[in-house]
Z-matrix of the N, CA and C atoms (Angstrom, degrees):
N
C 1 1.449
C 2 1.525 1 108.42
N 3 1.294 2 116.72 1 134.30
C 4 1.467 3 122.51 2 -178.54
C 5 1.519 4 110.91 3 -76.26
N 6 1.338 5 115.72 4 136.72
C 7 1.469 6 120.90 5 177.32
C 8 1.517 7 109.22 6 -87.89
N 9 1.300 8 116.79 7 141.38
C 10 1.463 9 122.59 8 172.80
C 11 1.519 10 107.13 9 -119.67
N 12 1.316 11 116.77 10 -170.08
C 13 1.467 12 118.55 11 177.57
C 14 1.511 13 110.06 12 -121.96
N 15 1.343 14 115.43 13 153.12
C 16 1.457 15 119.31 14 177.45
C 17 1.520 16 109.23 15 -99.10
N 18 1.310 17 117.49 16 -168.12
C 19 1.461 18 121.38 17 -172.75
C 20 1.524 19 113.86 18 -66.15
N 21 1.322 20 118.33 19 -16.17
C 22 1.459 21 119.58 20 177.54
C 23 1.528 22 111.03 21 -109.93
N 24 1.346 23 116.08 22 23.79
C 25 1.456 24 123.19 23 175.24
C 26 1.524 25 113.88 24 60.24
N 27 1.309 26 117.65 25 36.45
C 28 1.455 27 121.67 26 172.75
C 29 1.520 28 107.71 27 -104.03
N 30 1.323 29 117.96 28 141.01
C 31 1.467 30 118.99 29 176.99
C 32 1.525 31 110.70 30 -61.26
N 33 1.326 32 115.27 31 138.29
C 34 1.456 33 120.74 32 175.88
C 35 1.522 34 108.78 33 -130.56
N 36 1.322 35 115.99 34 150.96
C 37 1.455 36 121.76 35 176.97
C 38 1.517 37 105.79 36 -135.98
N 39 1.292 38 116.94 37 120.82
C 40 1.459 39 120.43 38 179.40
C 41 1.519 40 112.65 39 57.75
N 42 1.337 41 117.02 40 33.03
C 43 1.449 42 121.20 41 179.34
C 44 1.519 43 114.37 42 84.65
N 45 1.353 44 118.36 43 -4.19
C 46 1.465 45 120.90 44 -179.68
C 47 1.521 46 110.32 45 -97.25
N 48 1.290 47 116.09 46 134.62
C 49 1.460 48 122.31 47 176.26
C 50 1.524 49 107.64 48 -72.11
N 51 1.361 50 117.59 49 117.64
C 52 1.460 51 121.07 50 -176.61
C 53 1.514 52 112.48 51 -63.53
N 54 1.329 53 118.55 52 -27.47
C 55 1.463 54 120.00 53 176.51
C 56 1.521 55 110.02 54 -64.31
N 57 1.315 56 116.69 55 -26.42
C 58 1.458 57 120.49 56 178.74
C 59 1.530 58 111.42 57 -88.71
N 60 1.346 59 118.20 58 -19.17
C 61 1.448 60 122.11 59 -175.69
C 62 1.528 61 111.34 60 -84.47
N 63 1.312 62 118.23 61 -47.18
C 64 1.459 63 121.03 62 -176.70
C 65 1.524 64 109.94 63 -68.43
N 66 1.308 65 115.98 64 134.41
C 67 1.456 66 122.83 65 179.60
C 68 1.532 67 107.73 66 -121.82
N 69 1.326 68 116.86 67 132.01
C 70 1.457 69 120.63 68 176.42
C 71 1.523 70 108.86 69 -59.26
N 72 1.323 71 117.29 70 129.94
C 73 1.466 72 120.08 71 -174.04
C 74 1.527 73 113.97 72 -68.41
N 75 1.329 74 113.96 73 156.46
C 76 1.468 75 120.87 74 174.91
C 77 1.533 76 108.39 75 -67.07
N 78 1.320 77 115.54 76 150.44
C 79 1.460 78 121.34 77 -177.74
C 80 1.522 79 108.78 78 -131.48
N 81 1.321 80 116.01 79 135.70
C 82 1.460 81 121.67 80 170.90
C 83 1.522 82 106.69 81 -94.36
N 84 1.309 83 116.19 82 105.23
C 85 1.459 84 119.87 83 -177.34
C 86 1.513 85 111.81 84 -75.98
N 87 1.316 86 117.50 85 -37.12
C 88 1.455 87 120.84 86 -176.50
C 89 1.521 88 111.04 87 78.79
N 90 1.309 89 115.32 88 -173.28
C 91 1.452 90 122.21 89 -179.69
C 92 1.519 91 110.04 90 -99.39
N 93 1.339 92 114.85 91 168.54
C 94 1.449 93 118.46 92 172.17
C 95 1.521 94 108.37 93 -58.88
N 96 1.314 95 118.09 94 144.50
C 97 1.464 96 120.62 95 -177.44
C 98 1.525 97 112.06 96 -65.30
N 99 1.321 98 113.95 97 150.78
C 100 1.462 99 120.79 98 176.94
C 101 1.535 100 109.02 99 -82.82
N 102 1.287 101 116.19 100 -163.11
C 103 1.463 102 122.77 101 -177.36
C 104 1.528 103 110.35 102 -60.10
N 105 1.313 104 116.15 103 137.63
C 106 1.454 105 122.14 104 176.16
C 107 1.509 106 109.16 105 -165.78
N 108 1.327 107 116.59 106 172.30
C 109 1.461 108 117.70 107 176.98
C 110 1.525 109 109.50 108 -69.56
N 111 1.311 110 116.25 109 169.63
C 112 1.467 111 119.89 110 -172.81
C 113 1.522 112 112.54 111 -58.31
N 114 1.314 113 117.49 112 -47.81
C 115 1.461 114 120.02 113 -176.69
C 116 1.517 115 111.60 114 -64.60
N 117 1.321 116 117.37 115 -45.32
C 118 1.463 117 120.62 116 179.28
C 119 1.530 118 110.32 117 -63.80
N 120 1.323 119 116.85 118 -38.51
C 121 1.469 120 120.61 119 178.98
C 122 1.518 121 111.46 120 -65.43
N 123 1.327 122 117.21 121 -45.42
C 124 1.467 123 120.20 122 178.92
C 125 1.524 124 110.88 123 -60.43
N 126 1.331 125 116.60 124 -44.96
C 127 1.466 126 120.58 125 -179.79
C 128 1.531 127 110.58 126 -63.87
N 129 1.324 128 117.93 127 -42.79
C 130 1.464 129 121.39 128 -179.06
C 131 1.527 130 111.61 129 -67.02
N 132 1.329 131 117.53 130 -40.73
C 133 1.467 132 119.77 131 178.50
C 134 1.528 133 110.78 132 -66.30
N 135 1.337 134 117.20 133 -38.00
C 136 1.462 135 119.02 134 177.90
C 137 1.528 136 110.00 135 -65.79
N 138 1.322 137 117.46 136 -41.04
C 139 1.469 138 119.50 137 176.48
C 140 1.523 139 111.42 138 -61.66
N 141 1.320 140 117.31 139 -37.55
C 142 1.465 141 120.76 140 176.89
C 143 1.532 142 109.94 141 -59.36
N 144 1.322 143 117.44 142 -43.74
C 145 1.464 144 120.69 143 179.94
C 146 1.523 145 111.66 144 -70.74
N 147 1.336 146 117.39 145 -36.93
C 148 1.465 147 120.24 146 174.94
C 149 1.525 148 110.23 147 -59.90
N 150 1.320 149 116.08 148 -45.99
C 151 1.462 150 120.34 149 -179.57
C 152 1.523 151 112.22 150 -67.97
N 153 1.327 152 117.27 151 -29.42
C 154 1.464 153 119.89 152 175.80
C 155 1.524 154 110.06 153 -62.10
N 156 1.326 155 117.58 154 -43.75
C 157 1.465 156 120.38 155 176.93
C 158 1.523 157 110.64 156 -58.26
N 159 1.328 158 116.16 157 -48.41
C 160 1.463 159 119.64 158 -178.89
C 161 1.525 160 111.64 159 -65.11
N 162 1.318 161 116.98 160 -35.32
C 163 1.466 162 121.14 161 176.56
C 164 1.525 163 110.84 162 -60.77
N 165 1.328 164 117.36 163 -39.91
C 166 1.469 165 121.51 164 179.50
C 167 1.527 166 111.35 165 -65.73
N 168 1.326 167 116.92 166 -22.53
C 169 1.466 168 121.71 167 -178.44
C 170 1.523 169 113.01 168 -96.56
N 171 1.326 170 117.63 169 -18.62
C 172 1.465 171 120.56 170 -171.16
C 173 1.526 172 111.95 171 -61.26
N 174 1.327 173 113.46 172 140.37
C 175 1.463 174 120.67 173 178.26
C 176 1.511 175 114.95 174 85.39
N 177 1.325 176 118.05 175 -3.59
C 178 1.468 177 121.11 176 -179.67
C 179 1.527 178 110.25 177 -98.33
N 180 1.326 179 115.93 178 149.41
C 181 1.461 180 120.32 179 176.76
C 182 1.534 181 110.09 180 -90.96
N 183 1.311 182 116.21 181 175.49
C 184 1.461 183 121.55 182 -177.49
C 185 1.516 184 113.74 183 -56.84
N 186 1.327 185 116.92 184 -41.87
C 187 1.467 186 120.37 185 179.47
C 188 1.529 187 111.03 186 -62.14
N 189 1.331 188 116.07 187 -43.95
C 190 1.466 189 119.50 188 179.58
C 191 1.530 190 110.85 189 -66.11
N 192 1.327 191 116.75 190 -42.09
C 193 1.462 192 120.73 191 -179.03
C 194 1.527 193 111.70 192 -64.36
N 195 1.312 194 117.27 193 -36.29
C 196 1.465 195 121.32 194 -178.23
C 197 1.526 196 112.30 195 -85.74
N 198 1.332 197 117.21 196 -10.68
C 199 1.461 198 119.52 197 -177.68
C 200 1.525 199 110.94 198 -66.52
N 201 1.316 200 114.10 199 154.67
C 202 1.466 201 122.24 200 178.11
C 203 1.523 202 107.24 201 -120.03
N 204 1.345 203 115.73 202 80.81
C 205 1.463 204 120.20 203 -168.45
C 206 1.522 205 115.56 204 -77.64
N 207 1.309 206 118.23 205 -10.97
C 208 1.460 207 120.39 206 -178.27
C 209 1.525 208 109.02 207 -104.69
N 210 1.321 209 118.00 208 119.65
C 211 1.464 210 120.58 209 -174.42
C 212 1.530 211 114.29 210 -64.76
N 213 1.302 212 117.86 211 -18.00
C 214 1.463 213 119.95 212 -176.56
C 215 1.528 214 113.47 213 -87.73
N 216 1.348 215 117.68 214 -0.92
C 217 1.461 216 120.46 215 -177.27
C 218 1.520 217 110.85 216 -149.75
N 219 1.313 218 115.64 217 158.19
C 220 1.461 219 120.78 218 175.14
C 221 1.529 220 111.25 219 -99.28
N 222 1.337 221 117.44 220 11.40
C 223 1.462 222 120.93 221 179.19
C 224 1.523 223 110.97 222 -67.62
N 225 1.329 224 114.38 223 146.15
C 226 1.461 225 122.29 224 172.23
C 227 1.528 226 107.41 225 -137.23
N 228 1.318 227 116.58 226 160.42
C 229 1.463 228 119.48 227 175.65
C 230 1.525 229 110.56 228 -62.09
N 231 1.326 230 116.97 229 -39.93
C 232 1.460 231 119.76 230 178.17
C 233 1.524 232 110.64 231 -63.14
N 234 1.317 233 117.26 232 -40.87
C 235 1.457 234 120.64 233 176.68
C 236 1.520 235 111.78 234 -60.24
N 237 1.330 236 117.20 235 -38.27
C 238 1.466 237 120.40 236 178.26
C 239 1.523 238 111.05 237 -65.98
N 240 1.328 239 117.58 238 -41.61
C 241 1.470 240 120.99 239 177.64
C 242 1.528 241 109.68 240 -61.21
N 243 1.311 242 116.46 241 -45.34
C 244 1.470 243 120.70 242 179.49
C 245 1.535 244 110.79 243 -64.56
N 246 1.322 245 117.06 244 -42.84
C 247 1.468 246 121.53 245 179.57
C 248 1.533 247 111.07 246 -62.10
N 249 1.314 248 116.40 247 -43.25
C 250 1.462 249 118.56 248 -178.46
C 251 1.524 250 111.79 249 -74.08
N 252 1.318 251 118.83 250 -27.03
C 253 1.473 252 120.69 251 170.41
C 254 1.528 253 109.28 252 -63.01
N 255 1.335 254 117.08 253 -43.19
C 256 1.477 255 121.39 254 175.91
C 257 1.523 256 110.61 255 -58.67
N 258 1.336 257 116.88 256 -44.47
C 259 1.460 258 120.90 257 -178.89
C 260 1.522 259 111.94 258 -65.96
N 261 1.321 260 118.10 259 -41.27
C 262 1.467 261 121.01 260 176.96
C 263 1.530 262 109.46 261 -57.71
N 264 1.320 263 115.80 262 -47.58
C 265 1.464 264 120.47 263 -179.42
C 266 1.524 265 110.39 264 -65.07
N 267 1.324 266 116.56 265 -48.60
C 268 1.467 267 121.86 266 -174.51
C 269 1.527 268 111.44 267 -59.73
N 270 1.340 269 116.79 268 -52.68
C 271 1.463 270 119.26 269 -171.35
C 272 1.516 271 114.01 270 -79.52
N 273 1.322 272 118.38 271 -39.64
C 274 1.471 273 118.24 272 -177.70
C 275 1.524 274 112.51 273 -83.27
N 276 1.321 275 117.09 274 -45.81
C 277 1.465 276 118.34 275 -172.59
C 278 1.521 277 113.73 276 -95.96
N 279 1.324 278 116.79 277 -44.82
C 280 1.468 279 117.99 278 -177.97
C 281 1.518 280 111.84 279 -74.91
N 282 1.319 281 117.85 280 -45.58
C 283 1.464 282 120.69 281 -175.44
C 284 1.526 283 111.93 282 -88.12
N 285 1.342 284 117.76 283 -61.11
C 286 1.461 285 119.76 284 -176.08
C 287 1.526 286 111.27 285 -64.22
N 288 1.322 287 118.42 286 -49.76
C 289 1.461 288 121.65 287 -178.46
C 290 1.528 289 112.28 288 -81.44
N 291 1.332 290 116.45 289 -7.60
C 292 1.463 291 123.95 290 177.21
C 293 1.534 292 112.71 291 55.86
N 294 1.334 293 115.48 292 42.19
C 295 1.448 294 121.73 293 177.16
C 296 1.531 295 108.11 294 -86.44
N 297 1.308 296 115.58 295 92.77
C 298 1.468 297 121.89 296 -174.98
C 299 1.525 298 113.09 297 -76.30
N 300 1.325 299 117.83 298 -8.45
C 301 1.465 300 120.30 299 -179.87
C 302 1.523 301 112.40 300 -82.51
N 303 1.327 302 116.90 301 -16.19
C 304 1.463 303 120.17 302 -179.61
C 305 1.522 304 110.84 303 -77.49
N 306 1.308 305 115.35 304 140.08
C 307 1.464 306 120.36 305 175.43
C 308 1.531 307 108.69 306 -108.82
N 309 1.315 308 115.89 307 175.29
C 310 1.460 309 120.00 308 175.25
C 311 1.525 310 109.11 309 -66.09
N 312 1.299 311 115.80 310 153.56
C 313 1.461 312 121.56 311 178.29
C 314 1.522 313 111.78 312 -79.06
N 315 1.318 314 116.44 313 -46.49
C 316 1.457 315 121.37 314 -170.66
C 317 1.526 316 114.31 315 -125.83
N 318 1.300 317 117.06 316 -17.19
C 319 1.464 318 121.29 317 -173.70
C 320 1.523 319 110.60 318 -99.97
N 321 1.318 320 115.62 319 152.60
C 322 1.462 321 121.96 320 178.79
C 323 1.530 322 107.63 321 -152.10
N 324 1.323 323 116.09 322 175.17
C 325 1.467 324 118.35 323 175.43
C 326 1.519 325 110.55 324 -60.53
N 327 1.328 326 115.90 325 -40.27
C 328 1.464 327 120.52 326 -179.84
C 329 1.533 328 111.78 327 -69.05
N 330 1.328 329 116.01 328 -34.95
C 331 1.475 330 121.99 329 -178.50
C 332 1.527 331 109.31 330 -129.57
N 333 1.347 332 117.65 331 75.66
C 334 1.473 333 119.87 332 -177.00
C 335 1.525 334 113.26 333 -63.13
N 336 1.321 335 117.98 334 -21.55
C 337 1.461 336 122.27 335 176.50
C 338 1.525 337 110.88 336 -113.45
N 339 1.322 338 116.03 337 34.99
C 340 1.458 339 121.19 338 -178.74
C 341 1.509 340 113.59 339 -59.38
N 342 1.331 341 116.78 340 -28.62
C 343 1.463 342 119.33 341 177.86
C 344 1.522 343 110.65 342 -60.69
N 345 1.320 344 117.56 343 -39.00
C 346 1.466 345 121.75 344 178.13
C 347 1.520 346 112.13 345 -89.23
N 348 1.317 347 117.36 346 -43.28
C 349 1.462 348 121.31 347 -169.38
C 350 1.520 349 114.95 348 -79.92
N 351 1.325 350 118.29 349 -26.59
C 352 1.458 351 120.40 350 -171.97
C 353 1.526 352 113.99 351 -106.74
N 354 1.329 353 117.66 352 8.30
C 355 1.459 354 120.41 353 177.05
C 356 1.520 355 110.36 354 -64.71
N 357 1.322 356 115.72 355 140.61
C 358 1.459 357 121.65 356 -175.02
C 359 1.526 358 108.84 357 -135.05
N 360 1.314 359 116.24 358 137.81
C 361 1.464 360 121.31 359 -177.67
C 362 1.524 361 112.50 360 -53.39
N 363 1.322 362 117.06 361 -40.57
C 364 1.462 363 120.68 362 -178.31
C 365 1.527 364 112.29 363 -66.61
N 366 1.327 365 117.87 364 -21.42
C 367 1.460 366 121.30 365 -179.86
C 368 1.516 367 114.01 366 -97.93
N 369 1.322 368 117.91 367 7.58
C 370 1.474 369 120.84 368 -174.80
C 371 1.529 370 112.29 369 -58.88
N 372 1.297 371 117.76 370 -47.01
C 373 1.471 372 119.97 371 -178.53
C 374 1.525 373 110.57 372 -60.53
N 375 1.324 374 117.28 373 -44.56
C 376 1.470 375 120.86 374 178.73
C 377 1.525 376 111.13 375 -64.97
N 378 1.328 377 117.12 376 -38.18
C 379 1.466 378 120.19 377 179.02
C 380 1.524 379 111.31 378 -66.69
N 381 1.323 380 117.68 379 -37.41
C 382 1.467 381 120.48 380 176.20
C 383 1.526 382 110.63 381 -66.95
N 384 1.334 383 117.29 382 -37.66
C 385 1.471 384 120.55 383 176.76
C 386 1.533 385 110.47 384 -65.13
N 387 1.324 386 116.95 385 -39.80
C 388 1.461 387 120.98 386 176.90
C 389 1.522 388 110.30 387 -62.87
N 390 1.319 389 116.77 388 -44.11
C 391 1.465 390 120.64 389 177.83
C 392 1.533 391 110.20 390 -58.86
N 393 1.332 392 117.05 391 -48.72
C 394 1.471 393 120.66 392 -179.12
C 395 1.532 394 110.65 393 -60.06
N 396 1.324 395 116.54 394 -41.06
C 397 1.465 396 120.50 395 179.09
C 398 1.523 397 110.71 396 -64.64
N 399 1.332 398 118.14 397 -43.21
C 400 1.463 399 120.43 398 -179.98
C 401 1.531 400 111.91 399 -65.87
N 402 1.332 401 117.20 400 -36.27
C 403 1.466 402 120.08 401 176.57
C 404 1.527 403 109.61 402 -63.99
N 405 1.333 404 117.81 403 -45.58
C 406 1.466 405 120.65 404 179.68
C 407 1.534 406 111.09 405 -62.92
N 408 1.319 407 117.27 406 -40.81
C 409 1.468 408 120.45 407 178.82
C 410 1.529 409 111.20 408 -68.30
N 411 1.323 410 117.66 409 -34.74
C 412 1.467 411 121.14 410 175.86
C 413 1.523 412 110.08 411 -64.80
N 414 1.336 413 116.09 412 -45.02
C 415 1.473 414 119.86 413 177.50
C 416 1.531 415 110.47 414 -59.06
N 417 1.324 416 116.28 415 -46.01
C 418 1.465 417 120.70 416 -178.92
C 419 1.528 418 111.13 417 -63.31
N 420 1.319 419 116.94 418 -37.69
C 421 1.464 420 121.05 419 179.03
C 422 1.522 421 110.93 420 -63.81
N 423 1.311 422 117.48 421 -41.08
C 424 1.471 423 121.78 422 -177.00
C 425 1.528 424 112.84 423 -80.79
N 426 1.326 425 117.66 424 -21.25
C 427 1.466 426 121.22 425 -174.97
C 428 1.532 427 111.23 426 -58.69
N 429 1.320 428 114.78 427 127.98
C 430 1.457 429 120.81 428 176.15
C 431 1.515 430 115.43 429 74.82
N 432 1.316 431 117.66 430 3.61
C 433 1.471 432 121.06 431 -179.06
C 434 1.518 433 109.08 432 -97.13
N 435 1.299 434 116.11 433 147.60
C 436 1.461 435 121.76 434 179.60
C 437 1.525 436 110.58 435 -72.27
N 438 1.322 437 115.78 436 139.76
C 439 1.463 438 119.78 437 174.04
C 440 1.516 439 111.52 438 -62.32
N 441 1.311 440 117.36 439 -22.31
C 442 1.459 441 122.40 440 -179.35
C 443 1.531 442 112.74 441 -88.40
N 444 1.339 443 117.90 442 -2.65
C 445 1.464 444 120.20 443 178.85
C 446 1.522 445 109.34 444 -63.61
N 447 1.315 446 116.00 445 127.30
C 448 1.463 447 121.67 446 -172.50
C 449 1.518 448 112.71 447 -101.37
N 450 1.337 449 113.90 448 158.95
C 451 1.461 450 122.28 449 172.96
C 452 1.523 451 106.96 450 -149.96
N 453 1.324 452 116.86 451 156.23
C 454 1.468 453 118.66 452 -177.28
C 455 1.525 454 112.18 453 -73.22
N 456 1.334 455 115.73 454 131.16
C 457 1.454 456 122.43 455 172.12
C 458 1.515 457 108.89 456 -98.61
N 459 1.297 458 117.20 457 -177.42
C 460 1.470 459 119.89 458 -179.35
C 461 1.521 460 111.91 459 -64.74
N 462 1.349 461 116.97 460 -44.18
C 463 1.463 462 119.05 461 -176.64
C 464 1.524 463 112.80 462 -123.11
N 465 1.329 464 117.22 463 -5.74
C 466 1.460 465 120.06 464 177.91
C 467 1.522 466 109.47 465 -157.12
N 468 1.300 467 115.46 466 169.91
C 469 1.458 468 121.00 467 177.51
C 470 1.526 469 108.47 468 -79.76
N 471 1.324 470 116.23 469 137.46
C 472 1.463 471 122.62 470 178.80
C 473 1.530 472 108.33 471 -117.46
N 474 1.344 473 116.28 472 168.77
C 475 1.456 474 119.19 473 176.21
C 476 1.529 475 109.83 474 -137.30
N 477 1.344 476 115.05 475 175.86
C 478 1.462 477 119.89 476 -177.13
C 479 1.525 478 111.02 477 -60.97
N 480 1.319 479 118.40 478 -37.15
C 481 1.463 480 121.66 479 177.00
C 482 1.528 481 110.01 480 -55.84
N 483 1.338 482 116.49 481 -44.79
C 484 1.463 483 121.56 482 178.86
C 485 1.528 484 110.62 483 -59.87
N 486 1.346 485 117.34 484 -39.86
C 487 1.465 486 120.69 485 179.77
C 488 1.529 487 109.98 486 -60.99
N 489 1.328 488 116.73 487 -47.10
C 490 1.466 489 119.07 488 177.81
C 491 1.524 490 110.92 489 -57.59
N 492 1.312 491 116.88 490 -47.51
C 493 1.464 492 120.30 491 -177.93
C 494 1.525 493 111.37 492 -63.85
N 495 1.328 494 116.31 493 -39.64
C 496 1.464 495 119.25 494 177.21
C 497 1.530 496 110.98 495 -64.76
N 498 1.323 497 117.17 496 -39.70
C 499 1.469 498 119.82 497 179.39
C 500 1.522 499 110.85 498 -65.75
N 501 1.342 500 118.62 499 -34.91
C 502 1.468 501 120.01 500 173.74
C 503 1.527 502 109.54 501 -58.28
N 504 1.316 503 116.12 502 -44.95
C 505 1.465 504 121.25 503 -179.58
C 506 1.526 505 110.27 504 -61.25
N 507 1.322 506 117.55 505 -44.42
C 508 1.474 507 121.62 506 178.78
C 509 1.529 508 110.64 507 -60.18
N 510 1.325 509 115.68 508 -51.15
C 511 1.462 510 119.25 509 -177.68
C 512 1.523 511 111.75 510 -66.77
N 513 1.328 512 118.08 511 -39.78
C 514 1.473 513 119.90 512 -179.13
C 515 1.518 514 110.35 513 -59.75
N 516 1.330 515 116.83 514 -46.59
C 517 1.466 516 120.15 515 -179.72
C 518 1.530 517 110.57 516 -63.92
N 519 1.320 518 116.31 517 -48.58
C 520 1.462 519 119.12 518 -174.09
C 521 1.527 520 112.96 519 -76.30
N 522 1.319 521 118.49 520 -27.04
C 523 1.466 522 118.82 521 173.42
C 524 1.523 523 110.53 522 -68.63
N 525 1.324 524 117.67 523 -30.11
C 526 1.466 525 120.13 524 172.08
C 527 1.519 526 110.96 525 -64.14
N 528 1.335 527 116.22 526 -43.01
C 529 1.467 528 119.85 527 175.16
C 530 1.530 529 110.09 528 -60.21
N 531 1.343 530 115.80 529 -43.05
C 532 1.462 531 120.54 530 -178.38
C 533 1.531 532 111.31 531 -61.07
N 534 1.343 533 116.88 532 -38.10
C 535 1.470 534 120.11 533 176.12
C 536 1.524 535 110.91 534 -55.93
N 537 1.325 536 115.77 535 -49.62
C 538 1.465 537 120.53 536 -177.71
C 539 1.523 538 111.63 537 -65.84
N 540 1.331 539 117.08 538 -42.60
C 541 1.461 540 120.59 539 -179.57
C 542 1.522 541 110.97 540 -63.63
N 543 1.328 542 116.49 541 -45.69
C 544 1.468 543 119.35 542 -178.05
C 545 1.522 544 110.77 543 -62.65
N 546 1.319 545 116.97 544 -43.30
C 547 1.468 546 119.18 545 179.53
C 548 1.529 547 110.60 546 -62.25
N 549 1.333 548 117.69 547 -37.51
C 550 1.463 549 120.86 548 179.27
C 551 1.531 550 111.88 549 -70.47
N 552 1.333 551 117.05 550 -27.90
C 553 1.468 552 120.19 551 -179.07
C 554 1.516 553 111.52 552 -75.28
N 555 1.336 554 116.72 553 -51.92
C 556 1.469 555 118.20 554 -174.08
C 557 1.530 556 114.38 555 -139.64
N 558 1.314 557 117.07 556 10.53
C 559 1.453 558 120.06 557 177.01
C 560 1.516 559 114.80 558 83.16
N 561 1.334 560 117.99 559 -2.94
C 562 1.467 561 120.88 560 -178.35
C 563 1.531 562 109.28 561 -68.80
N 564 1.310 563 115.12 562 133.27
C 565 1.460 564 121.57 563 176.67
C 566 1.523 565 107.74 564 -130.04
N 567 1.283 566 116.38 565 169.32
C 568 1.447 567 121.22 566 177.79
C 569 1.500 568 111.23 567 149.56
N 570 1.307 569 115.30 568 -175.49
C 571 1.462 570 120.87 569 -176.78
C 572 1.505 571 111.10 570 -68.77
């Protein structure tokens, strides 16, 4: 069935607002990983944090994901998904893999916080697909590479191990934000 738009330029199908139809899928986060070598452990812990973000979003529609339920901030769950897709791309592919042909996904000089500011309920499904694609490409970039493999940082040399540790920091901070946002949206709490 072909999608059209309604009076506020949101895609509609059969009279239904698609931002209200699409629901973020359920996620099996699993437990923290057991014993493993350093590289496998870092990858498994990062996946645990990635899945935690998706768990905080599961069951919500585009409108809920794009909502900004806390008056003290403009953060939304959708903005966090978009921001972390940017970070996956930036740190694994642009910086570590030194792929200079890649541009930002959502941010620009005109909109430096486009990942947070320009998220739209009607684009939630596409933004989640972009996030999933960036996570898979980040995994593929790191696969088989040494944690000690270096790349130039702004003021010092960094390595793949540093990227993993930095991504833990990104996810830890933003998953805390996601906890607060989700509770404000529908009262859901949990790990």
